[in-house]
Backbone bond lengths (Angstrom), bond angles and torsions (degrees), N, CA, C in turn:
res aa  C-N    CA-C-N  psi(-1)  N-CA   C-N-CA  omega(-1)  CA-C   N-CA-C  phi
1 M - - - 1.459 - - 1.545 110.96 -
2 V 1.325 117.34 -38.47 1.429 122.83 179.65 1.534 110.33 -63.35
3 I 1.322 115.00 -46.14 1.467 119.61 -179.39 1.526 110.25 -65.26
4 L 1.347 117.41 -37.90 1.453 121.69 179.07 1.521 109.45 -61.36
5 L 1.344 117.51 -46.63 1.462 119.97 -179.17 1.538 111.17 -65.72
6 Q 1.288 116.78 -35.45 1.464 119.95 178.65 1.521 110.00 -65.96
7 C 1.339 116.44 -40.57 1.462 121.18 175.88 1.529 110.81 -62.26
8 V 1.323 116.34 -41.17 1.454 120.56 178.81 1.518 111.07 -61.42
9 I 1.316 116.91 -43.82 1.481 119.91 178.90 1.521 110.92 -62.70
10 Q 1.317 114.63 -44.97 1.474 118.35 177.92 1.512 111.73 -62.91
11 G 1.342 115.85 -38.75 1.485 120.22 177.05 1.512 113.15 -66.42
12 I 1.349 117.98 -37.01 1.446 120.83 176.71 1.536 110.39 -64.81
13 A 1.343 117.52 -39.48 1.455 121.65 177.33 1.514 111.04 -61.81
14 Q 1.342 116.28 -48.07 1.462 121.03 179.32 1.523 110.22 -65.64
15 G 1.321 116.40 -42.04 1.456 120.73 -179.23 1.528 112.83 -67.68
16 S 1.335 116.99 -29.26 1.461 120.44 177.38 1.519 110.93 -64.93
17 I 1.311 117.11 -35.39 1.475 120.20 175.80 1.522 109.76 -65.09
18 Y 1.352 116.47 -46.92 1.487 119.14 177.54 1.517 109.83 -59.74
19 A 1.335 117.28 -38.38 1.447 120.58 -177.36 1.519 111.84 -64.62
20 L 1.353 116.67 -38.00 1.460 119.39 179.55 1.523 110.49 -61.93
21 V 1.336 116.32 -46.57 1.458 119.18 179.11 1.549 112.04 -68.61
22 A 1.349 114.27 -37.86 1.466 119.07 177.18 1.499 112.91 -61.65
23 L 1.340 117.39 -34.24 1.448 120.83 176.06 1.532 110.28 -58.96
24 G 1.328 116.20 -39.43 1.447 120.17 177.11 1.539 111.76 -60.83
25 Y 1.321 114.81 -45.50 1.478 117.66 177.57 1.529 110.90 -60.00
26 S 1.331 115.86 -41.51 1.485 118.93 -175.12 1.493 113.11 -68.99
27 I 1.356 117.31 -44.20 1.470 117.66 -177.18 1.537 110.87 -71.32
28 I 1.329 117.94 -30.44 1.464 120.14 174.72 1.532 110.03 -67.81
29 F 1.297 115.82 -45.93 1.482 119.31 179.31 1.518 110.93 -60.98
30 S 1.337 119.03 -36.05 1.432 122.47 -178.44 1.538 109.17 -65.94
31 S 1.314 118.55 -31.73 1.455 121.72 -176.48 1.513 113.20 -87.55
32 V 1.322 118.51 -44.76 1.446 121.52 -173.02 1.515 114.41 -113.29
33 R 1.361 116.36 -0.51 1.456 122.27 179.70 1.546 111.35 55.08
34 M 1.339 115.27 38.37 1.457 121.00 -179.93 1.534 107.28 -154.76
35 A 1.317 116.68 136.75 1.454 120.79 178.54 1.532 110.10 -76.54
36 N 1.332 116.05 146.74 1.471 121.48 175.22 1.518 107.78 -95.10
37 F 1.320 118.05 101.68 1.442 121.03 -173.84 1.555 112.60 -74.26
38 S 1.321 116.35 -8.98 1.472 119.69 177.26 1.532 112.04 -94.42
39 Q 1.332 117.04 8.58 1.483 120.17 -175.99 1.535 111.94 -59.65
40 G 1.314 117.08 -39.14 1.472 118.94 -179.24 1.502 113.44 -63.26
41 D 1.333 117.90 -26.19 1.472 120.38 -177.64 1.530 111.80 -74.84
42 F 1.317 117.63 -20.64 1.460 119.09 175.01 1.546 110.42 -79.58
43 F 1.329 116.10 -23.92 1.453 121.68 164.51 1.523 110.44 -56.46
44 M 1.325 116.01 -46.18 1.453 123.75 -179.59 1.530 110.83 -68.47
45 V 1.362 117.84 -43.36 1.458 121.60 -178.58 1.531 110.26 -61.63
46 G 1.334 116.44 -40.35 1.449 120.09 178.69 1.497 112.30 -61.42
47 A 1.333 115.85 -44.27 1.481 121.84 179.69 1.527 111.56 -64.75
48 V 1.331 115.48 -46.74 1.484 120.28 -176.85 1.543 110.81 -65.74
49 S 1.337 116.42 -44.84 1.474 118.60 -179.66 1.500 111.41 -66.75
50 C 1.345 118.14 -35.39 1.455 120.40 176.01 1.535 111.08 -65.79
51 Y 1.336 116.72 -37.43 1.477 119.86 174.38 1.497 111.96 -58.54
52 F 1.329 117.60 -45.12 1.430 121.41 179.84 1.534 110.78 -61.93
53 M 1.314 117.34 -43.20 1.465 121.38 -177.38 1.525 112.25 -72.72
54 F 1.350 116.45 -45.40 1.459 121.53 -172.45 1.534 112.81 -82.10
55 V 1.321 117.39 -43.29 1.479 121.58 -174.29 1.522 110.95 -93.18
56 V 1.318 117.24 -49.28 1.476 120.13 -174.50 1.525 110.49 -75.46
57 N 1.327 117.54 -50.29 1.455 122.61 -175.95 1.531 115.15 -91.14
58 K 1.352 116.36 -5.17 1.460 122.97 173.98 1.567 112.51 59.56
59 L 1.308 116.04 35.77 1.472 119.20 176.67 1.524 109.26 -82.88
60 P 1.338 118.45 156.20 1.487 121.18 175.17 1.524 111.67 -57.18
61 L 1.295 116.58 153.86 1.482 121.55 -174.46 1.519 110.87 -59.41
62 L 1.344 118.31 -51.07 1.458 120.46 -176.72 1.524 112.13 -61.40
63 V 1.328 116.63 -39.25 1.455 120.95 176.22 1.496 110.78 -64.54
64 S 1.329 117.30 -42.73 1.458 122.65 179.21 1.542 111.13 -62.32
65 M 1.336 114.80 -42.85 1.488 117.91 177.68 1.528 112.19 -64.11
66 A 1.324 115.87 -43.16 1.476 120.10 -178.84 1.524 110.76 -63.18
67 I 1.342 116.80 -43.37 1.474 120.19 179.62 1.537 110.16 -66.59
68 S 1.328 116.83 -40.37 1.463 120.58 -179.34 1.516 112.55 -64.05
69 V 1.343 116.25 -45.03 1.456 119.98 -179.86 1.526 110.17 -66.37
70 T 1.349 116.32 -41.31 1.476 119.33 178.33 1.509 111.22 -63.60
71 F 1.342 116.24 -44.14 1.468 119.12 179.60 1.534 111.42 -61.44
72 T 1.336 116.45 -44.79 1.474 121.59 179.81 1.510 110.11 -61.49
73 S 1.324 116.63 -41.46 1.477 120.39 -178.50 1.532 110.59 -66.49
74 I 1.331 117.64 -41.20 1.436 122.28 178.22 1.533 110.59 -65.05
75 L 1.312 115.88 -41.30 1.479 120.10 177.02 1.535 110.62 -59.20
76 M 1.332 116.65 -45.31 1.453 120.41 177.50 1.518 111.73 -63.34
77 L 1.341 116.89 -38.15 1.474 121.59 177.60 1.509 110.54 -59.73
78 I 1.337 116.01 -44.58 1.477 119.63 178.80 1.523 111.79 -64.11
79 I 1.333 115.57 -46.31 1.469 120.28 -178.84 1.535 110.25 -61.97
80 E 1.346 116.43 -41.73 1.440 119.62 -178.03 1.518 110.87 -64.20
81 R 1.333 117.14 -40.11 1.478 121.45 -177.80 1.533 110.26 -70.59
82 L 1.339 117.53 -40.96 1.438 120.33 -172.52 1.547 114.09 -88.64
83 A 1.332 116.62 -35.77 1.456 119.84 -172.65 1.527 114.06 -109.56
84 F 1.336 118.26 -42.12 1.454 120.32 -173.09 1.535 113.01 -85.24
85 R 1.350 117.08 -41.86 1.450 120.46 -172.88 1.534 112.69 -60.40
86 P 1.318 119.91 -39.32 1.489 118.98 179.56 1.513 112.49 -61.96
87 Q 1.349 119.22 -15.84 1.452 121.87 -175.93 1.552 112.80 -93.52
88 Y 1.348 117.76 -6.52 1.442 119.05 -172.47 1.542 113.87 -63.25
89 N 1.302 116.63 -34.34 1.476 119.74 -177.40 1.512 112.28 -99.35
90 R 1.307 116.02 16.86 1.455 122.32 179.12 1.515 109.00 -113.40
91 P 1.325 118.13 171.07 1.476 119.87 178.55 1.565 110.97 -54.14
92 G 1.325 116.58 145.88 1.455 120.86 -174.69 1.489 115.59 -59.88
93 I 1.331 116.34 -26.67 1.484 118.75 -179.16 1.502 110.88 -62.10
94 G 1.360 117.45 -30.11 1.460 119.58 179.14 1.506 113.71 -64.27
95 L 1.342 117.21 -43.67 1.477 121.42 176.98 1.528 111.19 -65.47
96 M 1.334 116.30 -40.47 1.466 120.17 179.50 1.521 111.33 -60.81
97 I 1.334 116.55 -46.25 1.463 121.38 -179.01 1.560 109.71 -65.58
98 T 1.339 114.03 -37.60 1.484 118.18 179.85 1.528 111.56 -64.45
99 T 1.319 118.21 -41.99 1.453 120.98 178.21 1.520 112.00 -67.83
100 M 1.317 116.80 -35.35 1.470 121.15 176.46 1.532 110.14 -67.05
101 G 1.324 117.40 -42.55 1.463 119.68 179.65 1.532 111.78 -69.65
102 M 1.312 116.15 -33.76 1.483 120.02 -176.82 1.537 110.57 -64.50
103 Q 1.312 119.10 -30.51 1.463 118.85 -179.74 1.522 111.29 -63.79
104 Y 1.327 116.15 -36.03 1.477 119.01 178.99 1.530 110.86 -74.69
105 I 1.328 117.13 -35.39 1.459 119.86 176.81 1.530 111.81 -63.14
106 V 1.377 115.52 -46.64 1.475 119.76 177.77 1.498 110.87 -60.01
107 Q 1.334 116.85 -45.22 1.476 119.79 -179.59 1.518 111.71 -60.37
108 E 1.303 117.88 -43.20 1.450 119.47 -178.07 1.523 112.42 -70.35
109 I 1.306 119.04 -33.87 1.443 121.98 176.44 1.564 110.19 -66.41
110 V 1.317 115.26 -44.01 1.496 119.28 177.66 1.532 109.83 -64.15
111 K 1.321 115.21 -39.03 1.502 118.87 179.16 1.516 110.92 -62.32
112 M 1.341 117.69 -41.04 1.464 119.20 179.11 1.506 112.51 -66.18
113 I 1.339 116.83 -36.06 1.480 120.42 -176.41 1.535 110.74 -84.57
114 F 1.329 115.62 -47.69 1.455 121.93 -172.55 1.531 113.28 -86.21
115 G 1.353 114.86 -29.20 1.437 119.94 -176.09 1.507 110.49 97.21
116 A 1.344 116.31 163.05 1.433 121.25 -177.73 1.501 113.61 -88.60
117 E 1.329 118.41 -11.18 1.468 122.70 -178.00 1.529 109.97 -77.88
118 P 1.343 115.82 125.37 1.483 118.54 176.11 1.541 111.55 -63.06
119 R 1.334 115.61 144.73 1.453 122.13 176.94 1.514 110.17 -117.24
120 K 1.329 116.04 158.93 1.448 121.21 -179.01 1.534 109.56 -107.38
121 M 1.308 115.28 122.41 1.480 120.75 176.24 1.526 108.35 -87.54
122 P 1.341 117.50 127.99 1.475 119.65 177.66 1.533 110.00 -67.34
123 P 1.330 117.42 161.48 1.483 119.98 177.86 1.517 111.45 -57.27
124 I 1.307 116.09 134.39 1.471 119.68 179.70 1.505 113.21 -107.19
125 F 1.309 117.82 -10.22 1.467 122.21 -179.89 1.531 111.24 -119.03
126 G 1.345 116.55 30.78 1.439 119.91 -176.18 1.519 111.66 94.91
127 A 1.321 116.10 173.29 1.479 120.75 -177.31 1.525 110.66 -63.02
128 D 1.340 115.23 144.06 1.450 119.17 -178.53 1.509 114.32 -65.83
129 N 1.349 117.87 -21.42 1.445 119.34 -177.51 1.543 113.60 -88.95
130 R 1.325 118.32 1.17 1.444 120.74 176.47 1.533 109.08 -74.62
131 T 1.323 115.20 137.21 1.442 119.77 -178.51 1.511 110.66 -125.17
132 F 1.338 112.77 158.38 1.492 121.57 177.94 1.517 106.22 -116.63
133 A 1.313 117.88 121.73 1.482 122.44 -175.06 1.528 110.17 -108.21
134 F 1.331 116.35 138.53 1.446 121.34 173.43 1.514 108.69 -151.99
135 K 1.319 116.15 158.13 1.457 122.03 -175.93 1.527 110.32 -96.84
136 L 1.323 116.14 136.21 1.485 121.55 177.44 1.515 107.06 -148.09
137 L 1.317 116.91 125.15 1.483 121.95 -179.79 1.515 111.62 55.91
138 N 1.325 115.65 44.17 1.475 122.87 179.28 1.518 113.55 62.55
139 S 1.314 117.01 20.23 1.456 120.46 179.09 1.528 108.40 -126.82
140 E 1.316 116.19 148.00 1.466 121.66 178.57 1.531 108.37 -88.99
141 I 1.295 116.24 119.54 1.443 122.58 178.55 1.537 109.43 -102.58
142 R 1.302 116.81 128.56 1.452 120.87 178.45 1.530 110.01 -113.73
143 A 1.299 114.26 125.81 1.491 120.07 179.28 1.521 108.21 -124.83
144 A 1.306 114.37 145.59 1.490 118.41 178.85 1.520 109.87 -64.33
145 Q 1.333 115.31 138.31 1.456 119.37 179.53 1.514 111.52 -57.66
146 T 1.347 114.67 -39.83 1.466 119.10 179.40 1.538 111.74 -58.92
147 D 1.334 116.04 -42.44 1.469 119.25 179.21 1.529 112.73 -62.66
148 M 1.306 116.16 -41.84 1.464 120.83 179.72 1.523 110.98 -64.44
149 I 1.324 116.34 -40.96 1.475 118.72 -179.78 1.535 110.39 -68.56
150 I 1.340 116.26 -39.18 1.468 118.89 177.25 1.511 112.36 -61.94
151 I 1.364 117.06 -42.83 1.438 121.39 178.57 1.497 109.93 -62.35
152 L 1.333 117.57 -44.56 1.478 121.62 -178.74 1.504 110.53 -63.23
153 L 1.338 118.35 -47.63 1.469 122.00 -178.25 1.532 111.84 -64.39
154 C 1.329 115.66 -42.95 1.479 119.85 178.14 1.511 111.43 -62.17
155 A 1.326 117.01 -39.98 1.460 121.84 178.17 1.545 109.73 -62.69
156 I 1.325 117.23 -41.87 1.453 121.64 177.00 1.516 111.92 -62.50
157 F 1.338 116.37 -45.90 1.459 119.90 -178.09 1.527 110.72 -65.55
158 M 1.315 117.23 -43.84 1.458 121.00 -179.43 1.528 110.53 -64.28
159 T 1.331 116.80 -43.47 1.463 119.60 177.94 1.525 112.25 -63.02
160 S 1.336 115.20 -39.49 1.459 118.93 178.68 1.500 110.85 -63.95
161 L 1.335 119.41 -39.34 1.464 121.04 177.96 1.511 109.65 -64.84
162 A 1.319 118.38 -43.28 1.470 121.30 179.97 1.527 111.44 -60.13
163 I 1.359 115.68 -42.44 1.467 120.09 178.96 1.527 110.75 -66.28
164 F 1.341 114.70 -41.38 1.484 119.39 179.22 1.526 111.21 -59.48
165 I 1.312 115.50 -45.60 1.481 119.41 -176.03 1.552 110.38 -71.68
166 K 1.317 119.08 -32.15 1.439 121.47 -175.31 1.514 113.35 -84.07
167 Y 1.361 118.87 -33.72 1.435 121.27 -168.38 1.535 116.07 -116.82
168 T 1.314 118.64 -5.88 1.471 119.58 179.58 1.542 109.20 -105.16
169 K 1.331 116.15 157.19 1.462 120.52 -178.92 1.520 110.29 -63.06
170 V 1.324 116.59 -42.49 1.477 120.33 -179.74 1.520 109.29 -64.81
171 G 1.340 117.29 -43.37 1.456 120.50 179.78 1.527 112.49 -62.54
172 I 1.321 116.20 -41.51 1.451 120.95 179.61 1.553 108.63 -65.81
173 A 1.330 115.70 -38.76 1.493 117.87 177.67 1.515 110.67 -65.70
174 M 1.372 117.67 -36.72 1.441 120.49 174.88 1.536 111.74 -60.54
175 S 1.328 116.26 -40.92 1.494 120.69 178.08 1.531 109.96 -64.20
176 A 1.345 115.70 -41.89 1.462 119.80 179.65 1.514 110.96 -61.54
177 V 1.336 116.72 -44.35 1.468 120.64 -179.14 1.500 110.50 -64.12
178 S 1.330 116.75 -37.22 1.497 120.09 -178.79 1.523 109.64 -69.75
179 I 1.337 118.93 -27.36 1.465 120.75 179.67 1.515 112.09 -80.26
180 N 1.331 114.61 -49.70 1.468 119.32 -178.74 1.552 109.38 -156.13
181 R 1.342 114.37 103.14 1.462 119.43 -176.58 1.528 112.50 -61.24
182 R 1.325 116.71 -43.72 1.448 121.10 -177.50 1.506 111.65 -63.20
183 A 1.324 116.09 -47.55 1.465 120.97 -179.72 1.545 109.99 -63.35
184 A 1.329 117.06 -39.53 1.447 120.46 178.76 1.537 111.85 -60.53
185 Q 1.340 115.66 -42.82 1.450 120.01 176.57 1.517 112.56 -61.97
186 L 1.332 117.09 -41.17 1.463 121.35 179.51 1.524 111.19 -65.77
187 M 1.336 117.91 -26.53 1.443 121.57 177.19 1.529 113.48 -84.07
188 G 1.337 117.53 3.66 1.440 120.86 174.52 1.520 114.67 98.51
189 I 1.319 119.02 5.35 1.453 121.68 179.94 1.543 108.17 -80.07
190 K 1.339 115.08 128.46 1.459 120.14 179.79 1.514 108.81 -81.26
191 L 1.322 115.12 107.26 1.468 120.83 -169.71 1.527 112.26 -63.07
192 T 1.332 116.88 -42.56 1.472 118.75 -176.64 1.513 112.62 -64.44
193 T 1.352 115.64 -34.52 1.474 119.47 178.17 1.509 111.21 -66.12
194 I 1.330 116.04 -42.80 1.458 119.56 -179.03 1.524 110.80 -66.08
195 I 1.335 116.44 -38.74 1.466 119.76 179.81 1.525 109.32 -66.61
196 T 1.320 117.32 -38.91 1.469 120.60 176.32 1.517 112.61 -60.52
197 V 1.345 115.55 -45.93 1.466 120.46 176.81 1.516 110.99 -58.94
198 T 1.330 116.27 -41.45 1.453 121.70 179.99 1.540 111.03 -60.67
199 Y 1.316 116.78 -48.50 1.456 120.79 178.77 1.533 111.67 -61.38
200 V 1.304 117.95 -42.35 1.462 121.77 179.87 1.516 111.83 -63.61
201 L 1.377 116.40 -43.36 1.437 119.12 178.37 1.534 110.53 -64.50
202 A 1.301 117.45 -40.51 1.461 119.21 179.88 1.532 111.33 -64.20
203 A 1.317 117.89 -38.45 1.470 121.53 177.66 1.528 110.70 -66.25
204 A 1.327 116.74 -41.12 1.451 120.33 177.94 1.521 113.15 -60.71
205 F 1.318 115.26 -42.59 1.496 119.86 179.37 1.506 110.34 -66.66
206 S 1.314 117.27 -39.83 1.480 120.62 178.74 1.533 109.62 -64.87
207 A 1.354 117.28 -41.12 1.450 120.90 179.25 1.538 110.92 -62.14
208 L 1.344 117.34 -42.76 1.451 120.55 178.30 1.530 111.28 -62.54
209 A 1.313 116.72 -41.03 1.468 120.43 177.53 1.517 110.63 -62.86
210 G 1.346 117.68 -42.24 1.440 121.39 179.40 1.514 112.51 -64.46
211 I 1.324 116.75 -41.19 1.460 120.45 178.00 1.512 112.46 -63.00
212 M 1.318 117.71 -43.99 1.465 122.35 -176.24 1.530 112.36 -66.57
213 T 1.322 116.07 -31.32 1.485 118.05 -177.10 1.538 112.47 -101.61
214 S 1.327 117.30 -1.44 1.478 119.09 -177.06 1.528 113.26 -59.20
215 P 1.312 122.52 -35.40 1.486 119.41 179.21 1.534 113.12 -66.28
216 R 1.348 117.58 -18.54 1.463 120.32 -177.43 1.515 111.95 -90.44
217 F 1.330 117.22 -13.09 1.467 121.52 -179.30 1.494 110.19 -127.24
218 S 1.272 117.90 160.95 1.448 121.73 171.89 1.526 108.41 -72.10
219 V 1.314 116.92 130.19 1.460 120.31 179.79 1.534 108.10 -80.12
220 S 1.292 116.06 116.45 1.457 121.41 -178.18 1.519 110.61 -152.55
221 F 1.319 117.78 169.50 1.439 121.96 -177.79 1.530 113.20 -71.03
222 T 1.327 116.79 -11.55 1.494 119.28 -179.76 1.525 112.45 -105.94
223 M 1.303 119.44 4.20 1.465 121.81 -171.55 1.530 113.85 -70.24
224 G 1.344 118.88 -13.39 1.462 120.14 -176.55 1.499 114.40 -87.60
225 G 1.348 117.12 -8.66 1.477 119.11 -174.90 1.539 114.21 -63.99
226 A 1.355 115.12 -55.46 1.474 119.06 -177.87 1.515 112.91 -65.35
227 P 1.365 119.42 -48.33 1.483 118.29 178.78 1.528 111.50 -61.34
228 G 1.344 117.92 -35.83 1.446 120.23 -179.74 1.511 111.31 -64.47
229 S 1.336 116.41 -43.90 1.455 121.89 -179.17 1.540 110.54 -65.22
230 K 1.349 116.37 -41.16 1.458 120.53 -179.31 1.523 110.99 -71.09
231 A 1.328 117.15 -34.15 1.433 120.68 177.54 1.549 110.77 -66.81
232 M 1.333 116.48 -40.77 1.445 119.36 176.19 1.522 110.67 -63.78
233 T 1.326 115.37 -41.06 1.483 118.78 175.88 1.508 110.26 -60.25
234 S 1.328 117.99 -39.44 1.477 121.41 179.76 1.508 110.09 -63.71
235 A 1.355 116.45 -41.61 1.472 120.84 178.85 1.518 110.16 -62.93
236 V 1.330 117.59 -41.96 1.496 121.22 179.00 1.507 109.04 -66.23
237 L 1.344 117.56 -42.45 1.462 121.40 -177.87 1.541 110.41 -60.74
238 G 1.335 115.19 -44.78 1.486 118.30 -177.73 1.512 112.89 -78.36
239 G 1.316 117.22 -24.99 1.469 120.44 -176.65 1.513 108.56 125.27
240 F 1.332 117.52 102.95 1.458 121.44 -172.93 1.532 111.07 -60.37
241 G 1.333 116.87 128.48 1.426 120.43 -176.50 1.527 115.40 90.09
242 N 1.327 116.02 -1.86 1.463 120.65 -179.18 1.532 109.06 -108.02
243 M 1.303 118.50 117.27 1.465 121.02 -174.52 1.523 112.45 -66.23
244 P 1.340 120.86 -49.93 1.471 119.05 176.19 1.518 110.16 -60.43
245 G 1.324 118.95 -34.92 1.449 120.79 178.16 1.517 112.66 -64.52
246 A 1.355 116.41 -37.86 1.476 119.56 177.19 1.525 110.83 -63.41
247 M 1.330 116.24 -41.28 1.480 120.11 178.62 1.519 110.15 -63.94
248 L 1.344 115.76 -48.96 1.473 119.56 -179.74 1.513 111.65 -62.19
249 G 1.346 116.75 -45.04 1.447 120.45 -179.29 1.510 112.32 -61.38
250 G 1.340 118.01 -40.20 1.462 119.78 177.15 1.494 114.09 -63.02
251 I 1.348 115.53 -44.77 1.461 118.52 179.41 1.483 113.65 -66.99
252 V 1.340 117.23 -40.53 1.485 121.47 176.32 1.527 109.43 -61.11
253 M 1.332 116.32 -42.71 1.485 117.57 -178.38 1.516 109.91 -65.98
254 G 1.321 116.96 -42.05 1.476 119.41 -179.29 1.528 111.25 -62.60
255 I 1.322 118.11 -43.46 1.467 119.41 178.85 1.510 111.76 -63.22
256 I 1.331 116.04 -45.16 1.484 119.68 -179.39 1.545 109.36 -61.84
257 E 1.306 117.53 -42.22 1.472 121.90 -179.27 1.529 111.29 -62.00
258 I 1.308 118.00 -46.40 1.495 120.37 -177.48 1.524 109.03 -71.47
259 M 1.307 119.14 -40.92 1.503 120.45 179.78 1.488 109.71 -64.03
260 T 1.327 119.06 -41.66 1.452 121.39 -179.30 1.551 109.57 -65.43
261 A 1.331 117.00 -42.04 1.461 120.34 179.70 1.522 111.10 -62.59
262 F 1.327 116.85 -37.40 1.475 120.24 -175.93 1.540 112.22 -80.73
263 Y 1.341 116.47 -46.47 1.465 119.55 -173.09 1.530 113.41 -90.43
264 I 1.301 118.45 -21.30 1.471 120.64 179.95 1.516 110.72 -116.09
265 S 1.313 117.78 -81.49 1.468 122.48 177.86 1.505 109.26 -170.48
266 T 1.321 117.50 148.39 1.437 120.72 177.00 1.531 111.16 -66.63
267 A 1.327 116.40 -21.54 1.467 119.77 179.29 1.508 112.67 -67.85
268 Y 1.375 117.40 -22.13 1.459 120.43 -173.48 1.536 112.82 -109.28
269 R 1.335 117.79 2.46 1.457 117.73 -173.41 1.541 112.01 -64.46
270 D 1.334 119.05 -38.17 1.452 119.79 179.02 1.519 110.42 -71.57
271 V 1.329 117.69 -33.93 1.463 120.93 178.77 1.499 110.25 -63.26
272 V 1.319 116.89 -47.98 1.472 120.80 -178.67 1.528 111.19 -62.03
273 V 1.351 115.79 -41.16 1.450 119.14 179.67 1.528 111.75 -59.21
274 F 1.316 116.57 -44.79 1.454 119.20 -176.67 1.578 111.96 -76.28
275 V 1.338 115.66 -25.94 1.454 117.93 171.53 1.517 110.28 -65.20
276 V 1.354 116.31 -44.48 1.470 120.32 178.56 1.528 109.17 -62.75
277 L 1.310 118.74 -42.72 1.488 122.82 179.57 1.543 108.97 -59.67
278 T 1.324 118.14 -47.45 1.473 122.12 -178.55 1.533 109.18 -62.53
279 T 1.332 116.79 -42.05 1.477 119.70 -179.34 1.537 111.06 -63.89
280 V 1.345 115.74 -45.26 1.473 119.16 178.28 1.510 112.62 -60.96
281 L 1.335 117.08 -41.38 1.458 120.84 -177.45 1.552 112.05 -70.33
282 F 1.323 115.78 -28.64 1.494 118.65 172.28 1.516 110.03 -66.81
283 W 1.321 115.54 -37.64 1.462 121.09 -177.41 1.537 110.38 -80.54
284 R 1.319 117.11 -46.16 1.472 122.57 179.40 1.528 108.24 -133.63
285 P 1.336 118.07 92.54 1.487 121.21 -178.23 1.527 112.02 -57.98
286 Q 1.320 119.08 -26.90 1.443 122.14 -178.68 1.529 113.53 -83.70
287 G 1.368 117.79 1.04 1.445 121.17 -179.47 1.520 111.63 92.76
288 L 1.327 115.85 175.15 1.466 120.93 -175.24 1.516 112.74 -62.11
289 L 1.315 117.46 -43.73 1.474 121.24 -175.82 1.540 110.83 -117.18
290 G 1.308 117.61 4.73 1.499 119.33 179.86 1.518 110.59 -73.79
291 R 1.335 114.28 158.33 1.457 119.80 -179.20 1.535 109.63 -105.26
292 R 1.316 114.56 139.87 1.466 118.70 177.30 1.524 109.35 -69.98
293 S 1.343 115.52 130.69 1.469 120.31 -179.60 1.536 109.52 -110.68
294 I 1.319 114.07 146.53 1.452 121.80 179.31 1.520 108.94 -115.26
295 T 1.313 117.79 123.53 1.456 122.67 179.96 1.519 109.88 -106.06
296 K 1.325 116.82 123.04 1.460 120.72 177.99 1.506 110.40 -84.09
297 V 1.285 115.30 135.46 1.504 120.82 -179.28 1.525 109.15 -123.57
């Protein structure tokens, strides 16, 4: 029972990272009805830029994180203005191909600047072997300090996004656009501005996720591929375009992944995750928290 609970905690920490990136997929899909296939590469840009600030330039961690998130957001702003925006009034396949191509462009630019050699990010939340102990059901549960900090930070970021969308003018406009783009435009909402804000927010969340997990992975120009794919899977599992669904899907995926790695084998964790995804989609094609939509023809 103790080991099971420890695996669940570790899975929630891993799933929270997927949930952060999946939130980016969901809010972008809500605005433009198209997935951003380059989302995982902003996970990588956040980690790489934080490595430059924190390790190479010896800046304080919080300053390094702030600069990295800002840089990643500005990069997304430039890409959205130059590459994505011209595709908004064209067939959707154009935007999809553009986002797919942009991931390779971003990777190659980072490769030219950063190099192809993977780098090691030192621990940013204290030593990896530090644990946090607490009692539950008359048993002592030990969780890695890093996992607890990641869970706490992800919860803060997700709550902040929910508050932003519910109580700010920009957030309410984002909700209106996600419900009915045409009606939102008729009410005076500038659609392109809201879409830009959506892309920038998604990039910032991906950068934060990349920074928090960078000590656990080698920092390289290819590190965003697997987390990006799993985050998209999380968004689909929870219900594409549904924010609570993205959070739930990420956490469920993280728990399944860690439990499979511990009880079966690390070689089968991705297989089990996609089997669960396929099973859920057979049962609920709209995802765990997605709503069934009816299209009139």
